[in-house]
NUKOLRO-80565 format. One record per residue (C-alpha): x, y, z. Coordinates in steps of 0.2 Angstrom, whole numbers, plus 5000, padded with zeros to 4 digits. Example, Ala and Ser with C-alpha at 12.3 -4.5 7.8 and 13.67 -1.06 7.14 Angstrom:
2
506249785039 506849955036 
//
This chain:
606
535453315559 533753225557 534353165540 535953095547 534953005561 533852935547 535252875537 536052795552 534452705556 534252645538 536052575539 535752495556 534152405549 535152335534 536552275545 535252195557 534452105542 536052055535 536551985552 534951885554 535151815536 536951755540 536451685557 534951595549 536151525536 537451475549 536151395560 535351305545 537051235540 537451175558 535751085559 535951005542 537750945547 537050865562 535550785553 536750715540 537950655554 536450565563 535850485546 537650425543 537850355560 536150265559 536450195541 538250175538 539350035545 540950125549 541749965555 542049925536 543150085535 544950085540 546550195537 547450025533 546450025517 546150205511 545550145494 544050255489 543350095481 543250015498 542550175507 541350195492 540550025496 539850115512 539550285503 539150235485 538250405481 539850505486 540950395476 539850405461 540050595461 541850585464 542150475449 541250605438 542950685437 543550535427 541950505417 541550685412 542050755395 543550865397 543251055393 544351205392 543751375399 544551545397 545251535415 545351345418 544351195415 545051015415 545650995397 547450945399 548251065386 550051125388 550051295397 551851325390 551051335373 549651445378 550751555389 552551535382 553251665394 553151535408 554551435400 555551595401 555151625419 555651445424 557151435413 558351295419 556951215430 555851065426 554251165424 555051245409 554851085400 553151015405 551651105413 549851065408 548151115414 547651015429 546350875426 545650855444 545850755460 545550585452 547050615441 548150695454 549350545456 549250485438 549750655431 551150675444 551850495440 551750535421 552350715420 554050735411 554550835427 554750665436 555850585423 557750615424 558350555407 557050655398 557350815408 559250795407 559150775388 558150935387 559551025396 558851035413 559850975428 558850855438 559350715450 557750645457 556050695465 555850655483 554350565491 553850725499 552950755482 551750615486 551050705502 549750795492 549450685477 549350505483 547950445495 549250315501 550450445508 549850425527 549950235525 551650245518 552250365532 551550245545 552050075538 553650105527 554450255535 553850195552 553150355557 554650455553 554050605543 555750665538 556250495532 554650485521 554950655513 556850615510 556550445502 556650445483 554950465475 555050305464 555750205479 554250245489 552950215475 553650035474 553050015492 551150045489 550349885495 549649765483 547749765481 546749635489 546549485477 547649555464 549149485456 550749565462 551449685450 549949675439 549249805428 547649805438 548649855453 549549995444 547850085440 547050225450 545550135458 546450095474 548050045466 549750135464 549050275454 547650315466 547450505469 546450595482 545350485493 544050485506 545250455520 546250615516 544850725523 543750605534 544050505550 543550325548 542750315565 541350445562 541750525545 542150685554 543250805544 545050795549 546850855544 547750695539 549350775532 550750805544 551450965535 549751045537 549651005555 551351075558 550951235549 549251255558 550151235575 551451365570 549951485566 549151455583 548051315582 547951175595 548250985590 546950855591 547350675592 545850615581 545550765569 547350835568 546951005575 545551085585 544351185574 542551215571 541551115558 541451275547 543351305549 543751125544 542751145528 544151255523 545651185532 545451005524 545751095508 547251185515 548151025517 548651035499 548051195491 549451295498 551251355494 552551245501 554451195500 555651055505 556551125520 558251045523 558450975540 560350995538 560650815544 560850645536 559450525538 559250345536 557950295522 557550155510 558650155495 558750025480 560149895477 560149955458 561450075464 562649935467 562549875448 563849965438 562949915422 561450015426 561650195419 560650345415 560650425398 562050545402 563150405407 563050425426 562650275437 560850245443 560350255461 558550205458 557450125445 556150245438 554750115439 553350085450 553749905454 555249815461 555949715446 557549635439 558249585456 558149765462 557749765480 557649885495 559249925505 559550055519 560550215514 560850385520 560350545512 560150725516 558550755526 557150865520 555350905527 553850965518 553451135525 552151275523 552951445525 551651505537 552651565552 552251745548 550451715545 549551705562 547851625565 546251735562 547351855551 547251865532 548751815522 549851945513 551151915500 552452015511 552351875523 553151755510 554551885508 554851895527 554851705529 555951665514 557151805519 557351735536 557751555531 558851615516 560451535524 559551365525 558451375509 558951505497 557851455482 556951315472 558051355458 559351475450 558651555435 559651505420 559751675412 559851795426 560551685440 559251755452 558751645467 556951595462 555551535473 554351435463 552651465470 551451315471 549551325472 549151455486 547251455485 547151445505 548351595507 547451705494 545651665500 545951695518 545851885515 544351885504 542651955507 541951775506 543151715520 542751865530 540851815530 541251645535 541051555518 542151395517 542951315502 541651175503 540151295503 540651345485 541551195478 540551055487 538851135490 537351035497 536250955483 534650855484 534750675478 532950605480 532450635498 534350655504 535250815505 537150775503 538750875499 539250875481 540850775479 541450795461 542650935468 542351055453 542051235449 540551315457 540151385440 539551215435 538151225448 537851405452 536151365459 536851265473 538551345475 538051535473 536251555475 536151485492 536751665497 536551775481 534851805475 535251865457 535051765442 536351625437 536751725421 537151885431 538151795444 539151705430 539451865421 540151945437 541351805440 541951815422 542152005423 543251985439 544251845431 544451945415 545052095424 546351995434 546951905419 547252065410 548352125425 549151955425 549651955407 550252135410 551352085424 552051935415 552552035400 553352165411 554352025420 554751945404 555452105398 556452125414 557251955413 557751985395 558552145400 559452075414 560251945403 560752075391 561652175404 562452015411 563151985394 563852165393 564652145410 565351975406 566452055392 567252175404 568952125413 568352185430 566952045430 568151905425 569351805435 570951735425 570151775409 568451685413 566751755417 566551775435 564651755439 564951795457 565651965453 564151995441 562951935454 563652055467 563452205454 561652155451 561252105469 559752235470 559152195453 559152005456 558152035472 556852125462 556851985449 556551865463 555151965471 554252015455 554251835449 553651775466 552151885464 551751845446 551951665450 550851675465 549251735456 549651625441 549851465452 548251505462 546951425452 545451555453 546251685441 546051805456 544251775460 544651705477 545251875482 545252005468 545852155478 547352055485 547751985468 547752155460 548852225474 550052085471 550152105452 550352295453 551852265465 552552135452 552352265438 553152405449 554652295454 554952245436 554852425430 555952485444 557252345440 557352405422 557652585428 559052515439 559752415424 559952575414 560752665429 561952515431 562352515412 562752705413 563852675428 564852545419 565052655403 563852545393 563252655379 561452645372 560752515384 558952505381 557552415390 556252305382 554352325382 553752145376 551952095372 550851955367 551651935350 553451925357 552851795369 552351685355 554151675349 554551575365 553251445361 554151275365 552851165355 552250995360 553350875370 554450755360 555950645364 557550735357 558550575357 558250385356 558150325374 557250195386 556350115371 555750275363 556350355347 556850535344 555350645338 554150525347 552850605357 553250605376 551450575382 550650405378 548950475383 548450575368 547250675379 548750755388 549850895383 548850935368 548851105360 547651235368 546051275358 546351415346 544951515353 545951525370 547451605361 546351725352 545551765368 547251805376 547751905361 546252025363 546152025382 545652195389 545352245407 543452275405 542152315392 540952445398 539652415385 539452235391 539452285409 538252425408 
//
């Protein structure tokens, strides 16, 4: 009895000490925030800042130290790491299975390692996923990208919503991407349509900027993106006329990142909407590579007598699928299942898989969702605490604004709370990521095997008379026969994609990442069992399932990106990307690392 009391006492003492440490850290952070705010208000001329000119070059005149740090993203030498980095190599070459998962979708053609916030709009404008002729010539059905894609990539998005869409968020989202880009205002003192204005330093290609996260009146953190405000209101937050939503300073240090680092989709409004179109649609001499008439000019400037005109189009609205995820609760992957199942009649899929015909949801970068259920989140750690920690610059203490991996500055990002050595902390992070990466590859290989097997059975069923109509293959009949299996493909891929698209290789929440990936494996394996059962039920003899691995995936390698035909001034076999630093082959050591990936190495750990 006495031993139990002693143990309880020891536990209580440790809990008390832990609470004091956390409280002291919290108080210190709040004091530092207030000190920084007072210094800013005393030294900065906020009258020079305006949402009418969100250029980080203009805002940087008031905050030169912050701008200098932000531009490090552009100046630093690009490097690849085992689980990330900013070297823009082709992920389809490193992980060829991705081209199988996205068969029939634009991502199966072009998908590179991200380069950082400075490049967010440059890379979106330049990617092959945004170029109709190139995609169509590679066998992908693609009509156009909407301006909705600009919400999280261009610092000009709020200005365009206000001034071009006249405050109509649906109209902004529904407008053609290239049409909206043409309306980014000319830089002050720059020649109209000049190359200078086409660049990223405040011009058309400007990516993330100060105004995206800061209120110009007092530099307080704010939510500037309409979709994020709508989603947070649906979760239970209250609206704020200045800062977007009502939340504590510490909450906002995460929520400003949640404006973009999330899963999203383009929800159909089921109504026609008036938007800006282009007069090029009236010129019958303007055609795409496939011979169809152009409805827009795939160029950032108005040119060749092309001008704006009002048209009607189907309405869409950028939406975060958060209705099932309530405030102060951790996100769980099943919430996406429930959400997308409920809206299936309105929005069934991002694309239909070319091989299996399954209705597939393409998950985007869901860092906010995954992180919400983590140990760090439960202990009040925000995104900014790790990715934008406080550092000393002379006598000043300011938040690091190069928006990079905490592993680049472990002393500031991790050791503010953790007392172990930098080497120890880095090894712990690497071990967690390696463990998740192993599960990720295992889940991917299981899913790839499942997809190949579905296609195999589809082909068998297609040869049977009962799955034909008037002598032709009837995909609807086959889909009905495979209904449960296609659902398993959809949900397994959603999970594989979720952890893959989330950019921490599971570190943001290792436990949930593992749970999600184990579900994905189970669904794929269950699906294979059901394929065998269905094959037997249809008297298909000797149907065997696959068990593919690393070497099998390499056979899917699409190689670097080239033009297949002469088009738009480019020659067949010419490299797609003009920038030689983009879409390069991944370093050989990364492929070797993937080949030898194991869940853990006890000799190293111990």
